[in-house]
Gaussian input, Z-matrix of N, CA and C with variables (Angstrom, degrees):
# hf/3-21g

backbone

0 1
 N
 C     1     B1
 C     2     B2     1     A1
 N     3     B3     2     A2     1     D1
 C     4     B4     3     A3     2     D2
 C     5     B5     4     A4     3     D3
 N     6     B6     5     A5     4     D4
 C     7     B7     6     A6     5     D5
 C     8     B8     7     A7     6     D6
 N     9     B9     8     A8     7     D7
 C    10    B10     9     A9     8     D8
 C    11    B11    10    A10     9     D9
 N    12    B12    11    A11    10    D10
 C    13    B13    12    A12    11    D11
 C    14    B14    13    A13    12    D12
 N    15    B15    14    A14    13    D13
 C    16    B16    15    A15    14    D14
 C    17    B17    16    A16    15    D15
 N    18    B18    17    A17    16    D16
 C    19    B19    18    A18    17    D17
 C    20    B20    19    A19    18    D18
 N    21    B21    20    A20    19    D19
 C    22    B22    21    A21    20    D20
 C    23    B23    22    A22    21    D21
 N    24    B24    23    A23    22    D22
 C    25    B25    24    A24    23    D23
 C    26    B26    25    A25    24    D24
 N    27    B27    26    A26    25    D25
 C    28    B28    27    A27    26    D26
 C    29    B29    28    A28    27    D27
 N    30    B30    29    A29    28    D28
 C    31    B31    30    A30    29    D29
 C    32    B32    31    A31    30    D30
 N    33    B33    32    A32    31    D31
 C    34    B34    33    A33    32    D32
 C    35    B35    34    A34    33    D33
 N    36    B36    35    A35    34    D34
 C    37    B37    36    A36    35    D35
 C    38    B38    37    A37    36    D36
 N    39    B39    38    A38    37    D37
 C    40    B40    39    A39    38    D38
 C    41    B41    40    A40    39    D39
 N    42    B42    41    A41    40    D40
 C    43    B43    42    A42    41    D41
 C    44    B44    43    A43    42    D42
 N    45    B45    44    A44    43    D43
 C    46    B46    45    A45    44    D44
 C    47    B47    46    A46    45    D45
 N    48    B48    47    A47    46    D46
 C    49    B49    48    A48    47    D47
 C    50    B50    49    A49    48    D48
 N    51    B51    50    A50    49    D49
 C    52    B52    51    A51    50    D50
 C    53    B53    52    A52    51    D51
 N    54    B54    53    A53    52    D52
 C    55    B55    54    A54    53    D53
 C    56    B56    55    A55    54    D54
 N    57    B57    56    A56    55    D55
 C    58    B58    57    A57    56    D56
 C    59    B59    58    A58    57    D57
 N    60    B60    59    A59    58    D58
 C    61    B61    60    A60    59    D59
 C    62    B62    61    A61    60    D60
 N    63    B63    62    A62    61    D61
 C    64    B64    63    A63    62    D62
 C    65    B65    64    A64    63    D63
 N    66    B66    65    A65    64    D64
 C    67    B67    66    A66    65    D65
 C    68    B68    67    A67    66    D66
 N    69    B69    68    A68    67    D67
 C    70    B70    69    A69    68    D68
 C    71    B71    70    A70    69    D69
 N    72    B72    71    A71    70    D70
 C    73    B73    72    A72    71    D71
 C    74    B74    73    A73    72    D72
 N    75    B75    74    A74    73    D73
 C    76    B76    75    A75    74    D74
 C    77    B77    76    A76    75    D75
 N    78    B78    77    A77    76    D76
 C    79    B79    78    A78    77    D77
 C    80    B80    79    A79    78    D78
 N    81    B81    80    A80    79    D79
 C    82    B82    81    A81    80    D80
 C    83    B83    82    A82    81    D81
 N    84    B84    83    A83    82    D82
 C    85    B85    84    A84    83    D83
 C    86    B86    85    A85    84    D84
 N    87    B87    86    A86    85    D85
 C    88    B88    87    A87    86    D86
 C    89    B89    88    A88    87    D87
 N    90    B90    89    A89    88    D88
 C    91    B91    90    A90    89    D89
 C    92    B92    91    A91    90    D90
 N    93    B93    92    A92    91    D91
 C    94    B94    93    A93    92    D92
 C    95    B95    94    A94    93    D93
 N    96    B96    95    A95    94    D94
 C    97    B97    96    A96    95    D95
 C    98    B98    97    A97    96    D96
 N    99    B99    98    A98    97    D97
 C   100   B100    99    A99    98    D98
 C   101   B101   100   A100    99    D99
 N   102   B102   101   A101   100   D100
 C   103   B103   102   A102   101   D101
 C   104   B104   103   A103   102   D102
 N   105   B105   104   A104   103   D103
 C   106   B106   105   A105   104   D104
 C   107   B107   106   A106   105   D105
 N   108   B108   107   A107   106   D106
 C   109   B109   108   A108   107   D107
 C   110   B110   109   A109   108   D108
 N   111   B111   110   A110   109   D109
 C   112   B112   111   A111   110   D110
 C   113   B113   112   A112   111   D111
 N   114   B114   113   A113   112   D112
 C   115   B115   114   A114   113   D113
 C   116   B116   115   A115   114   D114
 N   117   B117   116   A116   115   D115
 C   118   B118   117   A117   116   D116
 C   119   B119   118   A118   117   D117
 N   120   B120   119   A119   118   D118
 C   121   B121   120   A120   119   D119
 C   122   B122   121   A121   120   D120
 N   123   B123   122   A122   121   D121
 C   124   B124   123   A123   122   D122
 C   125   B125   124   A124   123   D123
 N   126   B126   125   A125   124   D124
 C   127   B127   126   A126   125   D125
 C   128   B128   127   A127   126   D126
 N   129   B129   128   A128   127   D127
 C   130   B130   129   A129   128   D128
 C   131   B131   130   A130   129   D129
 N   132   B132   131   A131   130   D130
 C   133   B133   132   A132   131   D131
 C   134   B134   133   A133   132   D132
 N   135   B135   134   A134   133   D133
 C   136   B136   135   A135   134   D134
 C   137   B137   136   A136   135   D135
 N   138   B138   137   A137   136   D136
 C   139   B139   138   A138   137   D137
 C   140   B140   139   A139   138   D138
 N   141   B141   140   A140   139   D139
 C   142   B142   141   A141   140   D140
 C   143   B143   142   A142   141   D141
 N   144   B144   143   A143   142   D142
 C   145   B145   144   A144   143   D143
 C   146   B146   145   A145   144   D144
 N   147   B147   146   A146   145   D145
 C   148   B148   147   A147   146   D146
 C   149   B149   148   A148   147   D147
 N   150   B150   149   A149   148   D148
 C   151   B151   150   A150   149   D149
 C   152   B152   151   A151   150   D150
 N   153   B153   152   A152   151   D151
 C   154   B154   153   A153   152   D152
 C   155   B155   154   A154   153   D153
 N   156   B156   155   A155   154   D154
 C   157   B157   156   A156   155   D155
 C   158   B158   157   A157   156   D156
 N   159   B159   158   A158   157   D157
 C   160   B160   159   A159   158   D158
 C   161   B161   160   A160   159   D159
 N   162   B162   161   A161   160   D160
 C   163   B163   162   A162   161   D161
 C   164   B164   163   A163   162   D162
 N   165   B165   164   A164   163   D163
 C   166   B166   165   A165   164   D164
 C   167   B167   166   A166   165   D165
 N   168   B168   167   A167   166   D166
 C   169   B169   168   A168   167   D167
 C   170   B170   169   A169   168   D168
 N   171   B171   170   A170   169   D169
 C   172   B172   171   A171   170   D170
 C   173   B173   172   A172   171   D171
 N   174   B174   173   A173   172   D172
 C   175   B175   174   A174   173   D173
 C   176   B176   175   A175   174   D174
 N   177   B177   176   A176   175   D175
 C   178   B178   177   A177   176   D176
 C   179   B179   178   A178   177   D177
 N   180   B180   179   A179   178   D178
 C   181   B181   180   A180   179   D179
 C   182   B182   181   A181   180   D180
 N   183   B183   182   A182   181   D181
 C   184   B184   183   A183   182   D182
 C   185   B185   184   A184   183   D183
 N   186   B186   185   A185   184   D184
 C   187   B187   186   A186   185   D185
 C   188   B188   187   A187   186   D186
 N   189   B189   188   A188   187   D187
 C   190   B190   189   A189   188   D188
 C   191   B191   190   A190   189   D189
 N   192   B192   191   A191   190   D190
 C   193   B193   192   A192   191   D191
 C   194   B194   193   A193   192   D192
 N   195   B195   194   A194   193   D193
 C   196   B196   195   A195   194   D194
 C   197   B197   196   A196   195   D195
 N   198   B198   197   A197   196   D196
 C   199   B199   198   A198   197   D197
 C   200   B200   199   A199   198   D198
 N   201   B201   200   A200   199   D199
 C   202   B202   201   A201   200   D200
 C   203   B203   202   A202   201   D201
 N   204   B204   203   A203   202   D202
 C   205   B205   204   A204   203   D203
 C   206   B206   205   A205   204   D204
 N   207   B207   206   A206   205   D205
 C   208   B208   207   A207   206   D206
 C   209   B209   208   A208   207   D207
 N   210   B210   209   A209   208   D208
 C   211   B211   210   A210   209   D209
 C   212   B212   211   A211   210   D210
 N   213   B213   212   A212   211   D211
 C   214   B214   213   A213   212   D212
 C   215   B215   214   A214   213   D213
 N   216   B216   215   A215   214   D214
 C   217   B217   216   A216   215   D215
 C   218   B218   217   A217   216   D216
 N   219   B219   218   A218   217   D217
 C   220   B220   219   A219   218   D218
 C   221   B221   220   A220   219   D219

   B1=1.4474
   B2=1.5271
   B3=1.2935
   B4=1.4529
   B5=1.5246
   B6=1.2908
   B7=1.4566
   B8=1.5211
   B9=1.3225
   B10=1.4639
   B11=1.5204
   B12=1.3288
   B13=1.4675
   B14=1.5258
   B15=1.3344
   B16=1.4677
   B17=1.5252
   B18=1.3224
   B19=1.4644
   B20=1.5227
   B21=1.3259
   B22=1.4603
   B23=1.5241
   B24=1.3253
   B25=1.4591
   B26=1.5214
   B27=1.3159
   B28=1.4662
   B29=1.5210
   B30=1.3338
   B31=1.4620
   B32=1.5259
   B33=1.3367
   B34=1.4561
   B35=1.5233
   B36=1.3219
   B37=1.4625
   B38=1.5274
   B39=1.3200
   B40=1.4658
   B41=1.5262
   B42=1.3224
   B43=1.4714
   B44=1.5286
   B45=1.3211
   B46=1.4535
   B47=1.5281
   B48=1.3108
   B49=1.4552
   B50=1.5283
   B51=1.3297
   B52=1.4673
   B53=1.5213
   B54=1.3286
   B55=1.4611
   B56=1.5239
   B57=1.3197
   B58=1.4633
   B59=1.5219
   B60=1.3293
   B61=1.4687
   B62=1.5242
   B63=1.3322
   B64=1.4630
   B65=1.5278
   B66=1.3219
   B67=1.4574
   B68=1.5260
   B69=1.3095
   B70=1.4743
   B71=1.5165
   B72=1.3335
   B73=1.4610
   B74=1.5371
   B75=1.3402
   B76=1.4584
   B77=1.5219
   B78=1.3228
   B79=1.4608
   B80=1.5246
   B81=1.3091
   B82=1.4683
   B83=1.5211
   B84=1.3089
   B85=1.4562
   B86=1.5280
   B87=1.3128
   B88=1.4644
   B89=1.5352
   B90=1.3159
   B91=1.4634
   B92=1.5334
   B93=1.3162
   B94=1.4696
   B95=1.5232
   B96=1.3221
   B97=1.4584
   B98=1.5284
   B99=1.3182
   B100=1.4661
   B101=1.5278
   B102=1.3302
   B103=1.4583
   B104=1.5408
   B105=1.3352
   B106=1.4616
   B107=1.5288
   B108=1.3210
   B109=1.4598
   B110=1.5215
   B111=1.3284
   B112=1.4584
   B113=1.5132
   B114=1.3232
   B115=1.4586
   B116=1.5247
   B117=1.3054
   B118=1.4706
   B119=1.5196
   B120=1.3242
   B121=1.4695
   B122=1.5246
   B123=1.3277
   B124=1.4677
   B125=1.5295
   B126=1.3492
   B127=1.4556
   B128=1.5197
   B129=1.3503
   B130=1.4566
   B131=1.5202
   B132=1.3225
   B133=1.4585
   B134=1.5264
   B135=1.3326
   B136=1.4612
   B137=1.5289
   B138=1.3151
   B139=1.4684
   B140=1.5246
   B141=1.3171
   B142=1.4708
   B143=1.5288
   B144=1.3233
   B145=1.4646
   B146=1.5240
   B147=1.3227
   B148=1.4635
   B149=1.5295
   B150=1.3209
   B151=1.4649
   B152=1.5241
   B153=1.3167
   B154=1.4660
   B155=1.5248
   B156=1.3246
   B157=1.4683
   B158=1.5268
   B159=1.3219
   B160=1.4656
   B161=1.5301
   B162=1.3296
   B163=1.4698
   B164=1.5299
   B165=1.3107
   B166=1.4676
   B167=1.5296
   B168=1.3194
   B169=1.4634
   B170=1.5264
   B171=1.3258
   B172=1.4699
   B173=1.5280
   B174=1.3133
   B175=1.4674
   B176=1.5291
   B177=1.3265
   B178=1.4645
   B179=1.5267
   B180=1.3175
   B181=1.4694
   B182=1.5300
   B183=1.3280
   B184=1.4718
   B185=1.5255
   B186=1.3278
   B187=1.4655
   B188=1.5211
   B189=1.3210
   B190=1.4588
   B191=1.5221
   B192=1.3194
   B193=1.4590
   B194=1.5161
   B195=1.3185
   B196=1.4675
   B197=1.5244
   B198=1.3257
   B199=1.4674
   B200=1.5261
   B201=1.3272
   B202=1.4639
   B203=1.5207
   B204=1.3302
   B205=1.4563
   B206=1.5217
   B207=1.3174
   B208=1.4618
   B209=1.5140
   B210=1.3293
   B211=1.4676
   B212=1.5210
   B213=1.3228
   B214=1.4576
   B215=1.5311
   B216=1.3124
   B217=1.4581
   B218=1.5199
   B219=1.3140
   B220=1.4665
   B221=1.5134
   A1=109.16
   A2=117.21
   A3=122.97
   A4=109.84
   A5=115.69
   A6=120.49
   A7=109.78
   A8=115.36
   A9=119.67
   A10=110.75
   A11=115.69
   A12=121.79
   A13=110.49
   A14=116.01
   A15=120.68
   A16=111.46
   A17=115.93
   A18=120.11
   A19=110.77
   A20=116.66
   A21=120.26
   A22=110.38
   A23=117.12
   A24=120.80
   A25=111.03
   A26=116.72
   A27=120.92
   A28=110.76
   A29=116.86
   A30=120.61
   A31=110.58
   A32=116.45
   A33=120.11
   A34=111.37
   A35=116.85
   A36=120.19
   A37=111.31
   A38=116.80
   A39=120.61
   A40=110.27
   A41=116.64
   A42=120.69
   A43=110.14
   A44=116.81
   A45=121.30
   A46=110.76
   A47=116.68
   A48=121.34
   A49=110.79
   A50=116.75
   A51=121.05
   A52=110.81
   A53=116.00
   A54=119.91
   A55=111.61
   A56=117.54
   A57=120.44
   A58=110.85
   A59=116.44
   A60=120.26
   A61=110.69
   A62=115.94
   A63=121.35
   A64=110.51
   A65=116.88
   A66=121.12
   A67=110.82
   A68=116.43
   A69=119.85
   A70=111.02
   A71=116.32
   A72=120.72
   A73=110.24
   A74=115.99
   A75=119.34
   A76=111.20
   A77=116.19
   A78=120.81
   A79=112.93
   A80=117.73
   A81=121.26
   A82=114.34
   A83=117.37
   A84=119.47
   A85=111.56
   A86=116.18
   A87=120.08
   A88=111.55
   A89=116.70
   A90=120.79
   A91=110.50
   A92=116.30
   A93=120.60
   A94=110.20
   A95=116.22
   A96=121.08
   A97=111.35
   A98=116.20
   A99=119.48
   A100=111.58
   A101=117.88
   A102=120.70
   A103=110.91
   A104=117.05
   A105=120.19
   A106=113.42
   A107=116.80
   A108=120.17
   A109=113.94
   A110=116.50
   A111=119.81
   A112=113.10
   A113=116.05
   A114=121.66
   A115=107.86
   A116=115.25
   A117=119.71
   A118=110.09
   A119=116.14
   A120=119.73
   A121=110.99
   A122=116.68
   A123=121.21
   A124=111.23
   A125=116.56
   A126=120.65
   A127=114.33
   A128=117.04
   A129=121.13
   A130=111.24
   A131=115.68
   A132=121.27
   A133=108.87
   A134=116.37
   A135=120.36
   A136=110.61
   A137=117.21
   A138=120.64
   A139=110.96
   A140=116.85
   A141=120.66
   A142=111.11
   A143=117.21
   A144=120.76
   A145=109.70
   A146=116.98
   A147=120.43
   A148=110.97
   A149=117.04
   A150=121.30
   A151=110.54
   A152=116.37
   A153=120.35
   A154=110.78
   A155=116.99
   A156=120.97
   A157=109.62
   A158=116.27
   A159=120.41
   A160=111.20
   A161=117.50
   A162=121.17
   A163=111.15
   A164=116.47
   A165=120.42
   A166=109.71
   A167=117.42
   A168=120.21
   A169=111.21
   A170=117.34
   A171=121.50
   A172=109.85
   A173=116.90
   A174=120.17
   A175=111.15
   A176=117.00
   A177=120.28
   A178=111.51
   A179=116.73
   A180=121.00
   A181=110.89
   A182=116.45
   A183=120.51
   A184=110.78
   A185=116.42
   A186=120.57
   A187=110.19
   A188=116.13
   A189=120.14
   A190=111.10
   A191=116.84
   A192=120.81
   A193=111.82
   A194=116.49
   A195=120.01
   A196=111.17
   A197=116.14
   A198=119.44
   A199=110.82
   A200=116.68
   A201=120.63
   A202=110.95
   A203=117.00
   A204=120.86
   A205=111.56
   A206=117.16
   A207=120.19
   A208=110.35
   A209=116.89
   A210=119.88
   A211=110.23
   A212=115.44
   A213=120.52
   A214=111.30
   A215=117.00
   A216=121.09
   A217=113.94
   A218=117.94
   A219=118.44
   A220=112.16
   D1=128.42
   D2=-178.72
   D3=-90.43
   D4=138.76
   D5=178.11
   D6=-100.79
   D7=166.68
   D8=176.31
   D9=-59.58
   D10=-36.67
   D11=178.99
   D12=-61.06
   D13=-45.94
   D14=179.25
   D15=-64.69
   D16=-41.93
   D17=179.99
   D18=-64.82
   D19=-41.07
   D20=178.22
   D21=-63.71
   D22=-42.83
   D23=177.88
   D24=-60.89
   D25=-42.68
   D26=178.88
   D27=-63.05
   D28=-41.33
   D29=178.95
   D30=-65.05
   D31=-42.03
   D32=178.77
   D33=-64.29
   D34=-41.26
   D35=178.37
   D36=-65.00
   D37=-40.29
   D38=178.10
   D39=-64.87
   D40=-43.42
   D41=178.83
   D42=-64.19
   D43=-40.97
   D44=178.37
   D45=-60.81
   D46=-42.85
   D47=178.59
   D48=-62.14
   D49=-44.56
   D50=178.42
   D51=-61.42
   D52=-43.85
   D53=-179.28
   D54=-66.92
   D55=-38.48
   D56=177.18
   D57=-62.47
   D58=-41.81
   D59=176.67
   D60=-61.89
   D61=-44.08
   D62=179.84
   D63=-64.36
   D64=-42.13
   D65=179.00
   D66=-61.82
   D67=-43.23
   D68=177.01
   D69=-59.98
   D70=-42.96
   D71=179.39
   D72=-63.38
   D73=-41.84
   D74=178.18
   D75=-62.19
   D76=-46.82
   D77=-176.34
   D78=-73.15
   D79=-37.88
   D80=-173.29
   D81=-93.85
   D82=-17.18
   D83=-176.97
   D84=-124.06
   D85=-60.40
   D86=-175.36
   D87=-62.96
   D88=-45.52
   D89=-179.03
   D90=-62.34
   D91=-45.90
   D92=179.82
   D93=-62.11
   D94=-44.72
   D95=-179.58
   D96=-60.20
   D97=-46.75
   D98=-177.82
   D99=-67.42
   D100=-31.37
   D101=178.26
   D102=-67.30
   D103=-35.78
   D104=-177.15
   D105=-89.59
   D106=-38.72
   D107=-174.95
   D108=-100.61
   D109=-19.59
   D110=-176.17
   D111=95.88
   D112=-6.77
   D113=176.80
   D114=-154.10
   D115=154.80
   D116=-179.50
   D117=-84.81
   D118=174.18
   D119=177.88
   D120=-65.39
   D121=-20.81
   D122=176.90
   D123=-92.40
   D124=2.67
   D125=178.19
   D126=84.33
   D127=14.77
   D128=-179.34
   D129=-86.22
   D130=150.84
   D131=174.05
   D132=-82.09
   D133=170.96
   D134=177.59
   D135=-59.41
   D136=-44.06
   D137=179.73
   D138=-60.66
   D139=-40.37
   D140=-179.94
   D141=-68.11
   D142=-40.75
   D143=177.93
   D144=-63.98
   D145=-45.22
   D146=179.83
   D147=-62.86
   D148=-40.17
   D149=177.89
   D150=-64.07
   D151=-41.94
   D152=179.28
   D153=-64.89
   D154=-41.75
   D155=177.00
   D156=-58.78
   D157=-46.48
   D158=179.72
   D159=-62.68
   D160=-42.69
   D161=179.48
   D162=-61.47
   D163=-42.55
   D164=179.98
   D165=-66.27
   D166=-41.59
   D167=178.73
   D168=-62.41
   D169=-39.74
   D170=177.70
   D171=-64.32
   D172=-44.53
   D173=179.69
   D174=-63.84
   D175=-40.47
   D176=176.91
   D177=-62.46
   D178=-39.16
   D179=177.86
   D180=-64.17
   D181=-41.36
   D182=177.68
   D183=-61.85
   D184=-43.83
   D185=179.03
   D186=-62.95
   D187=-44.01
   D188=179.06
   D189=-60.01
   D190=-44.30
   D191=178.34
   D192=-63.48
   D193=-40.61
   D194=179.06
   D195=-64.91
   D196=-41.40
   D197=177.58
   D198=-64.70
   D199=-40.81
   D200=176.86
   D201=-61.52
   D202=-42.86
   D203=178.75
   D204=-63.72
   D205=-37.45
   D206=179.06
   D207=-66.01
   D208=-38.74
   D209=177.51
   D210=-63.83
   D211=-42.11
   D212=-176.83
   D213=-64.70
   D214=-39.94
   D215=-175.23
   D216=-91.30
   D217=-3.97
   D218=-178.86
   D219=-88.78

């Protein structure tokens, strides 16, 4: 039987995985593209790509902290 706690953890882990994939794409593709062409494949500027990378890193940190808190309180 799955609990709400388990389901939330699974959702957080899935979201974390998606964000990690997105972060890799930003760092390995979008960032490189914008450095050479002046814009990313999504049409973002360097500042926008860097801001997006930072936003994703912050969100990943929040998820990590939430997962840690769930472990502590379970």
